[in-house]
PyMOL Python script that loads the backbone (N, CA, C, O; Angstrom):
from pymol import cmd

cmd.read_pdbstr("""\
ATOM      1  N   MET A   1      12.485  39.576 -21.441  1.00  0.00           N
ATOM      2  CA  MET A   1      11.944  40.793 -22.284  1.00  0.00           C
ATOM      3  C   MET A   1      10.674  41.526 -21.573  1.00  0.00           C
ATOM      4  O   MET A   1      10.532  42.747 -21.628  1.00  0.00           O
ATOM      5  N   GLN A   2       9.823  40.716 -20.944  1.00  0.00           N
ATOM      6  CA  GLN A   2       8.894  41.404 -20.145  1.00  0.00           C
ATOM      7  C   GLN A   2       9.382  42.241 -19.043  1.00  0.00           C
ATOM      8  O   GLN A   2       9.007  43.390 -18.805  1.00  0.00           O
ATOM      9  N   LEU A   3      10.329  41.501 -18.335  1.00  0.00           N
ATOM     10  CA  LEU A   3      10.815  42.255 -17.152  1.00  0.00           C
ATOM     11  C   LEU A   3      11.843  43.485 -17.577  1.00  0.00           C
ATOM     12  O   LEU A   3      12.094  44.378 -16.768  1.00  0.00           O
ATOM     13  N   GLU A   4      12.354  43.468 -18.759  1.00  0.00           N
ATOM     14  CA  GLU A   4      12.971  44.467 -19.505  1.00  0.00           C
ATOM     15  C   GLU A   4      11.858  45.731 -19.667  1.00  0.00           C
ATOM     16  O   GLU A   4      11.923  46.880 -19.232  1.00  0.00           O
ATOM     17  N   ALA A   5      10.965  45.157 -20.350  1.00  0.00           N
ATOM     18  CA  ALA A   5       9.999  46.398 -20.691  1.00  0.00           C
ATOM     19  C   ALA A   5       9.058  46.959 -19.542  1.00  0.00           C
ATOM     20  O   ALA A   5       8.450  48.013 -19.731  1.00  0.00           O
ATOM     21  N   THR A   6       8.949  46.327 -18.474  1.00  0.00           N
ATOM     22  CA  THR A   6       8.346  46.633 -16.954  1.00  0.00           C
ATOM     23  C   THR A   6       9.448  47.715 -16.578  1.00  0.00           C
ATOM     24  O   THR A   6       9.186  48.901 -16.379  1.00  0.00           O
ATOM     25  N   HIS A   7      10.453  47.267 -16.521  1.00  0.00           N
ATOM     26  CA  HIS A   7      11.665  48.290 -16.072  1.00  0.00           C
ATOM     27  C   HIS A   7      11.531  49.687 -16.809  1.00  0.00           C
ATOM     28  O   HIS A   7      11.388  50.767 -16.234  1.00  0.00           O
ATOM     29  N   ALA A   8      11.603  49.478 -18.235  1.00  0.00           N
ATOM     30  CA  ALA A   8      11.508  50.570 -18.825  1.00  0.00           C
ATOM     31  C   ALA A   8      10.385  51.548 -18.611  1.00  0.00           C
ATOM     32  O   ALA A   8      10.522  52.768 -18.520  1.00  0.00           O
ATOM     33  N   VAL A   9       9.309  50.904 -18.542  1.00  0.00           N
ATOM     34  CA  VAL A   9       8.012  51.802 -18.335  1.00  0.00           C
ATOM     35  C   VAL A   9       8.056  52.456 -17.045  1.00  0.00           C
ATOM     36  O   VAL A   9       7.728  53.641 -16.980  1.00  0.00           O
ATOM     37  N   GLU A  10       8.476  51.735 -15.857  1.00  0.00           N
ATOM     38  CA  GLU A  10       8.772  52.192 -14.565  1.00  0.00           C
ATOM     39  C   GLU A  10       9.705  53.397 -14.541  1.00  0.00           C
ATOM     40  O   GLU A  10       9.477  54.398 -13.862  1.00  0.00           O
ATOM     41  N   ILE A  11      10.791  53.236 -15.338  1.00  0.00           N
ATOM     42  CA  ILE A  11      11.744  54.455 -15.391  1.00  0.00           C
ATOM     43  C   ILE A  11      11.246  55.632 -16.034  1.00  0.00           C
ATOM     44  O   ILE A  11      11.459  56.726 -15.512  1.00  0.00           O
ATOM     45  N   THR A  12      10.504  55.524 -17.279  1.00  0.00           N
ATOM     46  CA  THR A  12       9.760  56.464 -17.967  1.00  0.00           C
ATOM     47  C   THR A  12       8.796  57.031 -17.046  1.00  0.00           C
ATOM     48  O   THR A  12       8.660  58.246 -17.189  1.00  0.00           O
ATOM     49  N   LYS A  13       8.013  56.439 -16.044  1.00  0.00           N
ATOM     50  CA  LYS A  13       7.042  57.069 -15.251  1.00  0.00           C
ATOM     51  C   LYS A  13       7.770  57.884 -14.289  1.00  0.00           C
ATOM     52  O   LYS A  13       7.369  58.977 -13.888  1.00  0.00           O
ATOM     53  N   LEU A  14       8.993  57.247 -13.887  1.00  0.00           N
ATOM     54  CA  LEU A  14       9.795  58.003 -12.862  1.00  0.00           C
ATOM     55  C   LEU A  14      10.176  59.603 -13.372  1.00  0.00           C
ATOM     56  O   LEU A  14      10.022  60.670 -12.779  1.00  0.00           O
ATOM     57  N   VAL A  15      10.712  59.315 -14.660  1.00  0.00           N
ATOM     58  CA  VAL A  15      11.285  60.585 -15.216  1.00  0.00           C
ATOM     59  C   VAL A  15      10.148  61.577 -15.634  1.00  0.00           C
ATOM     60  O   VAL A  15      10.443  62.762 -15.785  1.00  0.00           O
ATOM     61  N   GLU A  16       8.760  61.116 -15.844  1.00  0.00           N
ATOM     62  CA  GLU A  16       7.800  62.014 -16.126  1.00  0.00           C
ATOM     63  C   GLU A  16       7.416  62.752 -14.880  1.00  0.00           C
ATOM     64  O   GLU A  16       7.217  63.966 -14.827  1.00  0.00           O
ATOM     65  N   TYR A  17       7.331  61.908 -13.884  1.00  0.00           N
ATOM     66  CA  TYR A  17       7.113  62.350 -12.429  1.00  0.00           C
ATOM     67  C   TYR A  17       8.014  63.417 -11.990  1.00  0.00           C
ATOM     68  O   TYR A  17       7.593  64.337 -11.288  1.00  0.00           O
ATOM     69  N   VAL A  18       9.300  63.334 -12.391  1.00  0.00           N
ATOM     70  CA  VAL A  18      10.422  64.380 -12.076  1.00  0.00           C
ATOM     71  C   VAL A  18      10.270  65.618 -12.778  1.00  0.00           C
ATOM     72  O   VAL A  18      10.478  66.738 -12.311  1.00  0.00           O
ATOM     73  N   ASP A  19       9.901  65.337 -13.908  1.00  0.00           N
ATOM     74  CA  ASP A  19       9.796  66.467 -14.822  1.00  0.00           C
ATOM     75  C   ASP A  19       8.316  67.413 -14.625  1.00  0.00           C
ATOM     76  O   ASP A  19       8.247  68.562 -15.063  1.00  0.00           O
ATOM     77  N   ARG A  20       7.403  66.877 -14.051  1.00  0.00           N
ATOM     78  CA  ARG A  20       6.320  67.581 -13.480  1.00  0.00           C
ATOM     79  C   ARG A  20       6.374  68.338 -12.409  1.00  0.00           C
ATOM     80  O   ARG A  20       5.761  69.406 -12.387  1.00  0.00           O
ATOM     81  N   LYS A  21       6.956  68.000 -11.577  1.00  0.00           N
ATOM     82  CA  LYS A  21       7.393  68.430 -10.014  1.00  0.00           C
ATOM     83  C   LYS A  21       7.795  69.539  -9.809  1.00  0.00           C
ATOM     84  O   LYS A  21       8.596  69.822 -10.700  1.00  0.00           O
ATOM     85  N   GLU A  22       7.672  70.371  -9.083  1.00  0.00           N
ATOM     86  CA  GLU A  22       8.221  71.632  -8.765  1.00  0.00           C
ATOM     87  C   GLU A  22       8.899  72.026  -7.495  1.00  0.00           C
ATOM     88  O   GLU A  22       9.290  73.158  -7.208  1.00  0.00           O
ATOM     89  N   ASP A  23       8.997  70.780  -6.662  1.00  0.00           N
ATOM     90  CA  ASP A  23       9.382  70.693  -5.400  1.00  0.00           C
ATOM     91  C   ASP A  23      11.101  71.034  -5.652  1.00  0.00           C
ATOM     92  O   ASP A  23      11.736  70.663  -6.640  1.00  0.00           O
ATOM     93  N   SER A  24      11.581  71.730  -4.639  1.00  0.00           N
ATOM     94  CA  SER A  24      13.119  72.135  -4.672  1.00  0.00           C
ATOM     95  C   SER A  24      14.021  70.872  -4.716  1.00  0.00           C
ATOM     96  O   SER A  24      15.032  70.872  -5.418  1.00  0.00           O
ATOM     97  N   LEU A  25      13.668  69.812  -3.983  1.00  0.00           N
ATOM     98  CA  LEU A  25      14.573  68.514  -4.004  1.00  0.00           C
ATOM     99  C   LEU A  25      14.329  67.873  -5.262  1.00  0.00           C
ATOM    100  O   LEU A  25      15.270  67.269  -5.778  1.00  0.00           O
ATOM    101  N   ILE A  26      13.298  67.905  -5.798  1.00  0.00           N
ATOM    102  CA  ILE A  26      12.940  67.208  -7.231  1.00  0.00           C
ATOM    103  C   ILE A  26      13.647  67.969  -8.285  1.00  0.00           C
ATOM    104  O   ILE A  26      13.948  67.364  -9.313  1.00  0.00           O
ATOM    105  N   GLN A  27      13.967  69.290  -8.153  1.00  0.00           N
ATOM    106  CA  GLN A  27      14.562  70.057  -9.065  1.00  0.00           C
ATOM    107  C   GLN A  27      16.075  69.597  -9.117  1.00  0.00           C
ATOM    108  O   GLN A  27      16.654  69.490 -10.198  1.00  0.00           O
ATOM    109  N   VAL A  28      16.665  69.343  -7.966  1.00  0.00           N
ATOM    110  CA  VAL A  28      18.061  68.880  -8.061  1.00  0.00           C
ATOM    111  C   VAL A  28      18.182  67.331  -8.595  1.00  0.00           C
ATOM    112  O   VAL A  28      19.250  66.918  -9.048  1.00  0.00           O
ATOM    113  N   VAL A  29      17.187  66.628  -8.520  1.00  0.00           N
ATOM    114  CA  VAL A  29      16.907  65.308  -9.093  1.00  0.00           C
ATOM    115  C   VAL A  29      16.972  65.658 -10.529  1.00  0.00           C
ATOM    116  O   VAL A  29      17.822  65.201 -11.293  1.00  0.00           O
ATOM    117  N   ARG A  30      15.858  66.649 -10.931  1.00  0.00           N
ATOM    118  CA  ARG A  30      15.888  66.888 -12.430  1.00  0.00           C
ATOM    119  C   ARG A  30      17.201  67.282 -13.279  1.00  0.00           C
ATOM    120  O   ARG A  30      17.470  67.009 -14.448  1.00  0.00           O
ATOM    121  N   THR A  31      17.948  68.029 -12.297  1.00  0.00           N
ATOM    122  CA  THR A  31      19.393  68.595 -12.817  1.00  0.00           C
ATOM    123  C   THR A  31      20.388  67.673 -12.959  1.00  0.00           C
ATOM    124  O   THR A  31      21.333  67.824 -13.732  1.00  0.00           O
ATOM    125  N   HIS A  32      20.199  66.579 -12.142  1.00  0.00           N
ATOM    126  CA  HIS A  32      21.175  65.410 -12.099  1.00  0.00           C
ATOM    127  C   HIS A  32      20.678  64.530 -13.393  1.00  0.00           C
ATOM    128  O   HIS A  32      21.440  64.090 -14.254  1.00  0.00           O
ATOM    129  N   GLN A  33      19.336  64.368 -13.367  1.00  0.00           N
ATOM    130  CA  GLN A  33      18.772  63.430 -14.568  1.00  0.00           C
ATOM    131  C   GLN A  33      19.328  64.213 -16.000  1.00  0.00           C
ATOM    132  O   GLN A  33      19.784  63.513 -16.903  1.00  0.00           O
ATOM    133  N   HIS A  34      19.275  65.431 -16.120  1.00  0.00           N
ATOM    134  CA  HIS A  34      19.740  66.011 -17.368  1.00  0.00           C
ATOM    135  C   HIS A  34      20.949  65.868 -17.687  1.00  0.00           C
ATOM    136  O   HIS A  34      21.230  65.933 -18.884  1.00  0.00           O
ATOM    137  N   ASN A  35      21.964  65.642 -16.734  1.00  0.00           N
ATOM    138  CA  ASN A  35      23.435  65.617 -16.690  1.00  0.00           C
ATOM    139  C   ASN A  35      23.926  64.130 -16.975  1.00  0.00           C
ATOM    140  O   ASN A  35      25.059  63.805 -17.329  1.00  0.00           O
ATOM    141  N   THR A  36      22.855  63.308 -16.752  1.00  0.00           N
ATOM    142  CA  THR A  36      23.258  61.650 -16.827  1.00  0.00           C
ATOM    143  C   THR A  36      23.069  61.243 -18.427  1.00  0.00           C
ATOM    144  O   THR A  36      22.938  62.119 -19.282  1.00  0.00           O
ATOM    145  N   ASP A  37      23.067  60.119 -18.682  1.00  0.00           N
ATOM    146  CA  ASP A  37      23.159  59.473 -20.064  1.00  0.00           C
ATOM    147  C   ASP A  37      21.723  59.650 -20.304  1.00  0.00           C
ATOM    148  O   ASP A  37      20.923  59.002 -19.630  1.00  0.00           O
ATOM    149  N   SER A  38      21.277  60.570 -21.316  1.00  0.00           N
ATOM    150  CA  SER A  38      19.839  60.678 -21.905  1.00  0.00           C
ATOM    151  C   SER A  38      19.273  59.559 -22.571  1.00  0.00           C
ATOM    152  O   SER A  38      18.082  59.304 -22.748  1.00  0.00           O
ATOM    153  N   GLU A  39      20.529  58.768 -23.002  1.00  0.00           N
ATOM    154  CA  GLU A  39      20.172  57.647 -24.152  1.00  0.00           C
ATOM    155  C   GLU A  39      19.396  56.571 -23.304  1.00  0.00           C
ATOM    156  O   GLU A  39      18.528  55.943 -23.910  1.00  0.00           O
ATOM    157  N   VAL A  40      19.565  56.339 -22.227  1.00  0.00           N
ATOM    158  CA  VAL A  40      19.094  55.502 -21.282  1.00  0.00           C
ATOM    159  C   VAL A  40      17.492  55.800 -21.235  1.00  0.00           C
ATOM    160  O   VAL A  40      16.637  54.948 -21.482  1.00  0.00           O
ATOM    161  N   VAL A  41      17.233  57.134 -20.882  1.00  0.00           N
ATOM    162  CA  VAL A  41      16.091  57.635 -20.949  1.00  0.00           C
ATOM    163  C   VAL A  41      15.081  57.366 -22.069  1.00  0.00           C
ATOM    164  O   VAL A  41      13.919  56.964 -21.999  1.00  0.00           O
ATOM    165  N   GLN A  42      15.851  57.703 -23.139  1.00  0.00           N
ATOM    166  CA  GLN A  42      15.260  57.614 -24.488  1.00  0.00           C
ATOM    167  C   GLN A  42      15.239  56.501 -24.851  1.00  0.00           C
ATOM    168  O   GLN A  42      14.526  56.472 -25.854  1.00  0.00           O
ATOM    169  N   THR A  43      15.712  55.270 -24.560  1.00  0.00           N
ATOM    170  CA  THR A  43      15.708  53.854 -24.677  1.00  0.00           C
ATOM    171  C   THR A  43      14.349  53.413 -23.910  1.00  0.00           C
ATOM    172  O   THR A  43      13.473  52.834 -24.553  1.00  0.00           O
ATOM    173  N   ALA A  44      14.212  53.640 -22.786  1.00  0.00           N
ATOM    174  CA  ALA A  44      13.068  53.614 -21.826  1.00  0.00           C
ATOM    175  C   ALA A  44      11.852  53.993 -22.429  1.00  0.00           C
ATOM    176  O   ALA A  44      10.898  53.215 -22.458  1.00  0.00           O
ATOM    177  N   ARG A  45      11.810  55.100 -22.900  1.00  0.00           N
ATOM    178  CA  ARG A  45      10.672  56.051 -23.526  1.00  0.00           C
ATOM    179  C   ARG A  45      10.328  54.857 -24.759  1.00  0.00           C
ATOM    180  O   ARG A  45       9.251  54.262 -24.783  1.00  0.00           O
ATOM    181  N   CYS A  46      11.269  54.655 -25.621  1.00  0.00           N
ATOM    182  CA  CYS A  46      11.102  53.665 -26.602  1.00  0.00           C
ATOM    183  C   CYS A  46      10.328  52.528 -26.337  1.00  0.00           C
ATOM    184  O   CYS A  46       9.367  52.091 -26.972  1.00  0.00           O
ATOM    185  N   LEU A  47      10.958  52.026 -25.142  1.00  0.00           N
ATOM    186  CA  LEU A  47      10.392  50.432 -24.918  1.00  0.00           C
ATOM    187  C   LEU A  47       9.022  50.530 -24.206  1.00  0.00           C
ATOM    188  O   LEU A  47       8.229  49.596 -24.084  1.00  0.00           O
ATOM    189  N   LYS A  48       8.854  51.814 -23.745  1.00  0.00           N
ATOM    190  CA  LYS A  48       7.293  52.204 -23.084  1.00  0.00           C
ATOM    191  C   LYS A  48       6.231  52.289 -24.294  1.00  0.00           C
ATOM    192  O   LYS A  48       5.073  51.887 -24.178  1.00  0.00           O
ATOM    193  N   THR A  49       6.669  52.760 -25.264  1.00  0.00           N
ATOM    194  CA  THR A  49       6.029  53.094 -26.570  1.00  0.00           C
ATOM    195  C   THR A  49       5.627  51.507 -27.237  1.00  0.00           C
ATOM    196  O   THR A  49       4.521  51.176 -27.664  1.00  0.00           O
ATOM    197  N   GLU A  50       6.678  50.790 -27.190  1.00  0.00           N
ATOM    198  CA  GLU A  50       6.681  49.476 -27.825  1.00  0.00           C
ATOM    199  C   GLU A  50       5.427  48.628 -26.932  1.00  0.00           C
ATOM    200  O   GLU A  50       4.376  48.167 -27.378  1.00  0.00           O
ATOM    201  N   VAL A  51       5.874  48.610 -25.721  1.00  0.00           N
ATOM    202  CA  VAL A  51       4.912  47.893 -24.634  1.00  0.00           C
ATOM    203  C   VAL A  51       3.422  48.251 -25.141  1.00  0.00           C
ATOM    204  O   VAL A  51       2.576  47.447 -25.533  1.00  0.00           O
ATOM    205  N   GLN A  52       3.318  49.499 -25.049  1.00  0.00           N
ATOM    206  CA  GLN A  52       1.875  50.173 -25.335  1.00  0.00           C
ATOM    207  C   GLN A  52       1.186  49.754 -26.552  1.00  0.00           C
ATOM    208  O   GLN A  52      -0.022  49.547 -26.665  1.00  0.00           O
ATOM    209  N   LYS A  53       2.062  49.653 -27.427  1.00  0.00           N
ATOM    210  CA  LYS A  53       1.506  49.330 -29.044  1.00  0.00           C
ATOM    211  C   LYS A  53       1.127  47.640 -28.887  1.00  0.00           C
ATOM    212  O   LYS A  53       0.010  47.280 -29.260  1.00  0.00           O
ATOM    213  N   GLU A  54       2.109  46.605 -28.314  1.00  0.00           N
ATOM    214  CA  GLU A  54       1.560  45.466 -28.325  1.00  0.00           C
ATOM    215  C   GLU A  54       0.384  45.217 -27.279  1.00  0.00           C
ATOM    216  O   GLU A  54      -0.443  44.321 -27.452  1.00  0.00           O
ATOM    217  N   THR A  55       0.372  46.013 -26.260  1.00  0.00           N
ATOM    218  CA  THR A  55      -0.880  45.803 -25.376  1.00  0.00           C
ATOM    219  C   THR A  55      -2.126  46.342 -26.250  1.00  0.00           C
ATOM    220  O   THR A  55      -3.160  45.682 -26.355  1.00  0.00           O
ATOM    221  N   ARG A  56      -2.003  47.180 -26.662  1.00  0.00           N
ATOM    222  CA  ARG A  56      -3.171  47.551 -27.771  1.00  0.00           C
ATOM    223  C   ARG A  56      -3.540  46.427 -28.588  1.00  0.00           C
ATOM    224  O   ARG A  56      -4.678  45.956 -28.581  1.00  0.00           O
ATOM    225  N   LYS A  57      -2.528  45.958 -29.342  1.00  0.00           N
ATOM    226  CA  LYS A  57      -2.535  45.001 -30.344  1.00  0.00           C
ATOM    227  C   LYS A  57      -3.471  43.714 -29.540  1.00  0.00           C
ATOM    228  O   LYS A  57      -4.564  43.330 -29.954  1.00  0.00           O
ATOM    229  N   MET A  58      -2.880  43.252 -28.508  1.00  0.00           N
ATOM    230  CA  MET A  58      -3.357  42.051 -27.977  1.00  0.00           C
ATOM    231  C   MET A  58      -4.854  42.492 -27.239  1.00  0.00           C
ATOM    232  O   MET A  58      -5.680  41.598 -27.057  1.00  0.00           O
ATOM    233  N   LYS A  59      -5.131  43.729 -26.876  1.00  0.00           N
ATOM    234  CA  LYS A  59      -6.536  44.005 -26.512  1.00  0.00           C
ATOM    235  C   LYS A  59      -7.547  44.036 -27.815  1.00  0.00           C
ATOM    236  O   LYS A  59      -8.659  43.513 -27.738  1.00  0.00           O
ATOM    237  N   ASP A  60      -7.181  44.549 -28.769  1.00  0.00           N
ATOM    238  CA  ASP A  60      -7.623  44.527 -30.207  1.00  0.00           C
ATOM    239  C   ASP A  60      -8.013  42.862 -30.495  1.00  0.00           C
ATOM    240  O   ASP A  60      -9.166  42.478 -30.687  1.00  0.00           O
ATOM    241  N   SER A  61      -6.994  42.108 -30.485  1.00  0.00           N
ATOM    242  CA  SER A  61      -7.288  40.854 -30.996  1.00  0.00           C
ATOM    243  C   SER A  61      -8.082  39.943 -30.032  1.00  0.00           C
ATOM    244  O   SER A  61      -8.689  38.989 -30.520  1.00  0.00           O
ATOM    245  N   ILE A  62      -8.130  40.204 -28.473  1.00  0.00           N
ATOM    246  CA  ILE A  62      -9.080  39.768 -27.573  1.00  0.00           C
ATOM    247  C   ILE A  62     -10.549  40.144 -28.069  1.00  0.00           C
ATOM    248  O   ILE A  62     -11.459  39.352 -28.315  1.00  0.00           O
ATOM    249  N   ALA A  63     -10.572  41.526 -28.157  1.00  0.00           N
ATOM    250  CA  ALA A  63     -12.017  42.125 -28.556  1.00  0.00           C
ATOM    251  C   ALA A  63     -12.360  41.410 -29.805  1.00  0.00           C
ATOM    252  O   ALA A  63     -13.480  40.898 -29.809  1.00  0.00           O
ATOM    253  N   GLU A  64     -11.668  41.272 -30.817  1.00  0.00           N
ATOM    254  CA  GLU A  64     -11.978  40.659 -32.020  1.00  0.00           C
ATOM    255  C   GLU A  64     -12.535  39.078 -31.802  1.00  0.00           C
ATOM    256  O   GLU A  64     -13.488  38.552 -32.376  1.00  0.00           O
ATOM    257  N   LYS A  65     -11.797  38.595 -30.973  1.00  0.00           N
ATOM    258  CA  LYS A  65     -12.237  37.082 -31.042  1.00  0.00           C
ATOM    259  C   LYS A  65     -13.457  37.071 -30.039  1.00  0.00           C
ATOM    260  O   LYS A  65     -14.375  36.308 -30.335  1.00  0.00           O
ATOM    261  N   THR A  66     -13.589  37.872 -28.815  1.00  0.00           N
ATOM    262  CA  THR A  66     -14.719  37.874 -28.522  1.00  0.00           C
ATOM    263  C   THR A  66     -16.042  38.139 -29.075  1.00  0.00           C
ATOM    264  O   THR A  66     -17.116  37.618 -28.776  1.00  0.00           O
ATOM    265  N   LYS A  67     -15.713  39.249 -30.133  1.00  0.00           N
ATOM    266  CA  LYS A  67     -16.834  39.478 -31.026  1.00  0.00           C
ATOM    267  C   LYS A  67     -17.288  38.419 -31.685  1.00  0.00           C
ATOM    268  O   LYS A  67     -18.486  38.139 -31.705  1.00  0.00           O
ATOM    269  N   GLU A  68     -16.250  37.630 -32.372  1.00  0.00           N
ATOM    270  CA  GLU A  68     -16.540  36.562 -33.230  1.00  0.00           C
ATOM    271  C   GLU A  68     -17.265  35.493 -32.528  1.00  0.00           C
ATOM    272  O   GLU A  68     -18.105  34.840 -33.147  1.00  0.00           O
ATOM    273  N   ARG A  69     -17.034  35.274 -31.384  1.00  0.00           N
ATOM    274  CA  ARG A  69     -17.826  34.173 -30.482  1.00  0.00           C
ATOM    275  C   ARG A  69     -19.007  34.513 -30.189  1.00  0.00           C
ATOM    276  O   ARG A  69     -19.834  33.616 -30.029  1.00  0.00           O
ATOM    277  N   GLY A  70     -19.444  36.058 -30.023  1.00  0.00           N
ATOM    278  CA  GLY A  70     -20.699  36.617 -29.923  1.00  0.00           C
ATOM    279  C   GLY A  70     -21.601  36.450 -31.356  1.00  0.00           C
ATOM    280  O   GLY A  70     -22.830  36.523 -31.358  1.00  0.00           O
ATOM    281  N   THR A  71     -21.000  36.278 -32.252  1.00  0.00           N
ATOM    282  CA  THR A  71     -21.677  36.520 -33.417  1.00  0.00           C
ATOM    283  C   THR A  71     -22.124  34.840 -34.080  1.00  0.00           C
ATOM    284  O   THR A  71     -22.898  34.593 -35.005  1.00  0.00           O
ATOM    285  N   GLY A  72     -21.474  34.054 -33.388  1.00  0.00           N
ATOM    286  CA  GLY A  72     -21.570  32.736 -33.691  1.00  0.00           C
ATOM    287  C   GLY A  72     -20.813  32.261 -34.874  1.00  0.00           C
ATOM    288  O   GLY A  72     -21.361  31.411 -35.576  1.00  0.00           O
ATOM    289  N   ARG A  73     -19.629  32.687 -35.197  1.00  0.00           N
ATOM    290  CA  ARG A  73     -18.846  32.240 -36.197  1.00  0.00           C
ATOM    291  C   ARG A  73     -17.859  31.305 -35.580  1.00  0.00           C
ATOM    292  O   ARG A  73     -17.015  30.748 -36.281  1.00  0.00           O
TER     293      ARG A  73
END
""", "prot")
cmd.dss("prot")
cmd.show_as("cartoon", "prot")
cmd.util.cbc("prot")
cmd.orient("prot")
């Protein structure tokens, strides 16, 4: 699952990069991208969002446990 999530995040980063660039070659890639299966891109974005949520939960949990140890609980 981690490998799939990492893949999804990297694909999403590439999509975002292509969407921002104005280079003529990148525009060709953008045109091709919009003609391909957008469901794959949507799935990648959803997976990225889920990974970000889980990462925040883990960071919050670690912060809470660190805080508890610091207060002597």
